[in-house]
C-alpha positions as a Markdown table, in Angstrom:
| # | Residue | x | y | z |
|---|---|---|---|---|
| 1 | Phe | 100.6 | 24.8 | 28.6 |
| 2 | Arg | 97.9 | 22.5 | 27.5 |
| 3 | Leu | 96.9 | 18.8 | 27.4 |
| 4 | Pro | 98.0 | 17.0 | 24.3 |
| 5 | Thr | 95.4 | 15.8 | 21.8 |
| 6 | Glu | 95.0 | 12.1 | 21.5 |
| 7 | Ala | 96.8 | 12.1 | 18.2 |
| 8 | Glu | 99.8 | 14.1 | 19.7 |
| 9 | Trp | 100.0 | 11.8 | 22.6 |
| 10 | Glu | 100.1 | 8.7 | 20.5 |
| 11 | Tyr | 102.6 | 10.2 | 18.1 |
| 12 | Ala | 104.9 | 11.0 | 21.1 |
| 13 | Cys | 104.4 | 7.5 | 22.6 |
| 14 | Arg | 105.4 | 6.0 | 19.2 |
| 15 | Asp | 108.7 | 8.0 | 18.9 |
| 16 | Gly | 107.3 | 10.3 | 16.2 |
| 17 | Gly | 104.9 | 7.9 | 14.7 |
| 18 | Arg | 106.9 | 4.7 | 14.4 |
| 19 | Gln | 105.0 | 1.4 | 14.4 |
| 20 | Gln | 105.8 | 0.0 | 17.8 |
| 21 | Thr | 103.8 | -1.6 | 20.6 |
| 22 | Phe | 105.5 | 0.0 | 23.6 |
| 23 | Ser | 107.1 | 3.5 | 23.9 |
| 24 | Gly | 110.6 | 3.5 | 22.5 |
| 25 | Gly | 110.1 | 0.2 | 20.8 |
| 26 | Phe | 111.3 | -1.6 | 23.9 |
| 27 | Thr | 109.7 | -4.6 | 25.6 |
| 28 | His | 107.2 | -3.8 | 28.3 |
| 29 | Trp | 109.8 | -4.9 | 30.9 |
| 30 | Glu | 112.0 | -2.0 | 29.9 |
| 31 | Val | 109.5 | 0.8 | 29.8 |
| 32 | Ser | 106.2 | -0.2 | 31.4 |
| 33 | Gln | 105.3 | 0.0 | 35.0 |
| 34 | Ser | 102.4 | -2.4 | 35.5 |
| 35 | Arg | 101.0 | -4.9 | 38.0 |
| 36 | Asp | 103.0 | -7.6 | 36.2 |
| 37 | Gln | 106.1 | -6.2 | 37.9 |
| 38 | Asn | 104.4 | -6.4 | 41.3 |
| 39 | Ile | 104.0 | -2.6 | 41.4 |
| 40 | Ser | 101.2 | -1.5 | 43.7 |
| 41 | Ala | 101.3 | 2.3 | 43.3 |
| 42 | Ser | 102.6 | 5.0 | 40.9 |
| 43 | Arg | 106.4 | 5.4 | 40.9 |
| 44 | Pro | 108.6 | 8.4 | 40.3 |
| 45 | Val | 109.1 | 9.3 | 36.6 |
| 46 | Gly | 112.3 | 8.3 | 35.0 |
| 47 | Leu | 113.0 | 4.9 | 36.6 |
| 48 | Leu | 112.8 | 3.1 | 33.3 |
| 49 | Gln | 114.0 | 3.8 | 29.7 |
| 50 | Pro | 112.8 | 7.0 | 27.9 |
| 51 | Asn | 111.7 | 6.7 | 24.3 |
| 52 | Arg | 113.7 | 8.2 | 21.4 |
| 53 | Leu | 112.1 | 11.6 | 22.1 |
| 54 | Gly | 113.4 | 11.5 | 25.7 |
| 55 | Leu | 109.9 | 11.0 | 27.1 |
| 56 | Tyr | 109.5 | 8.8 | 30.2 |
| 57 | Asp | 106.6 | 6.6 | 31.3 |
| 58 | Met | 104.6 | 6.8 | 28.1 |
| 59 | Ser | 103.7 | 3.1 | 28.6 |
| 60 | Gly | 102.1 | 2.6 | 32.0 |
| 61 | Asn | 102.7 | 4.1 | 35.4 |
| 62 | Met | 99.7 | 6.4 | 35.1 |
| 63 | Trp | 96.7 | 6.8 | 32.8 |
| 64 | Glu | 97.0 | 10.3 | 31.2 |
| 65 | Trp | 94.3 | 12.7 | 30.2 |
| 66 | Val | 94.2 | 14.1 | 26.7 |
| 67 | Met | 92.0 | 16.8 | 25.2 |
| 68 | Asp | 89.7 | 14.5 | 23.2 |
| 69 | Val | 86.2 | 13.6 | 24.2 |
| 70 | Glu | 85.3 | 9.9 | 23.9 |
| 71 | Ala | 82.7 | 9.6 | 21.2 |
| 72 | Ala | 81.5 | 6.4 | 19.5 |
| 73 | Asp | 81.8 | 8.0 | 16.1 |
| 74 | Ala | 85.0 | 9.9 | 16.9 |
| 75 | Tyr | 86.9 | 8.7 | 13.9 |
| 76 | Ser | 84.2 | 9.8 | 11.5 |
| 77 | Leu | 84.1 | 13.3 | 13.1 |
| 78 | His | 87.6 | 14.5 | 13.0 |
| 79 | Asp | 90.0 | 16.0 | 10.4 |
| 80 | Arg | 92.5 | 13.3 | 9.4 |
| 81 | Met | 95.4 | 15.8 | 9.4 |
| 82 | Asn | 94.7 | 17.3 | 12.8 |
| 83 | Pro | 92.3 | 15.0 | 14.7 |
| 84 | Leu | 90.6 | 16.3 | 17.8 |
| 85 | Val | 87.1 | 15.5 | 19.1 |
| 86 | Thr | 85.8 | 18.1 | 21.5 |
| 87 | Ser | 82.1 | 17.2 | 21.6 |
| 88 | Gly | 79.7 | 14.3 | 21.4 |
| 89 | Gly | 80.5 | 12.5 | 24.7 |
| 90 | Asp | 80.5 | 12.8 | 28.4 |
| 91 | Tyr | 83.9 | 11.2 | 29.0 |
| 92 | Tyr | 87.4 | 12.3 | 28.1 |
| 93 | Val | 90.0 | 10.0 | 26.6 |
| 94 | Val | 92.9 | 8.7 | 28.8 |
| 95 | Arg | 95.9 | 6.9 | 27.4 |
| 96 | Ser | 98.7 | 4.6 | 28.5 |
| 97 | Gly | 97.4 | 2.2 | 31.1 |
| 98 | Ser | 98.8 | 2.3 | 34.6 |
| 99 | Trp | 100.6 | 0.5 | 37.4 |
| 100 | Ala | 97.2 | -1.2 | 38.2 |
| 101 | Asp | 96.9 | -2.7 | 34.7 |
| 102 | Ala | 98.5 | -5.7 | 33.1 |
| 103 | Ser | 101.5 | -4.9 | 30.9 |
| 104 | Gly | 99.6 | -5.7 | 27.7 |
| 105 | Asp | 97.3 | -2.8 | 28.7 |
| 106 | Thr | 100.2 | -0.3 | 28.7 |
| 107 | Arg | 100.9 | -0.3 | 25.0 |
| 108 | Cys | 100.9 | 2.9 | 22.9 |
| 109 | Gly | 97.5 | 2.0 | 21.4 |
| 110 | Glu | 95.8 | 1.5 | 24.8 |
| 111 | Arg | 93.0 | 4.0 | 25.5 |
| 112 | Gly | 90.2 | 4.4 | 28.0 |
| 113 | Ser | 87.8 | 7.1 | 29.1 |
| 114 | Trp | 86.8 | 8.7 | 32.4 |
| 115 | Pro | 84.3 | 11.4 | 33.4 |
| 116 | Pro | 86.0 | 14.8 | 33.6 |
| 117 | Ala | 85.4 | 15.2 | 37.4 |
| 118 | Ser | 87.2 | 11.9 | 38.1 |
| 119 | Gly | 90.2 | 11.4 | 40.3 |
| 120 | Asp | 92.0 | 8.2 | 41.0 |
| 121 | Ser | 95.4 | 7.0 | 42.2 |
| 122 | Asp | 96.3 | 5.9 | 38.7 |
| 123 | Leu | 95.1 | 9.0 | 36.8 |
| 124 | Ser | 97.4 | 11.9 | 35.8 |
| 125 | Phe | 98.3 | 14.1 | 32.9 |
| 126 | Arg | 101.2 | 15.3 | 30.7 |
| 127 | Leu | 101.4 | 18.8 | 29.4 |
| 128 | Ile | 102.6 | 20.3 | 26.2 |
| 129 | Lys | 104.5 | 23.6 | 26.4 |
| 130 | Leu | 103.2 | 26.1 | 23.8 |
| 131 | Pro | 105.8 | 28.2 | 21.8 |
């Protein structure tokens, strides 16, 4: 098992790379768990619609760690076909937005960064199973 790269995470959120704002192409009310729905803590996975890949909670509920390091020049550093930034910054990228954020901050393109030793009630991770 391992964390997804940022590119893998976004590809999965967007149902295999489709151009959509929220996971599954749904509205935020169908897939996002955010403060706009008066949610005040994380909720069990699977309460809302999965995306077309069968993945739940790709938009909201919890920020999710990815392998990439946050770097100001990240997009000039990585290989276009397999982007991954593993050096150049002190923070790691997190994706998704959380229950503590507004629904607009839970879109597939939402990203943030946290120091690696962080812990918070809206910070989690998703793993990829290796073959």
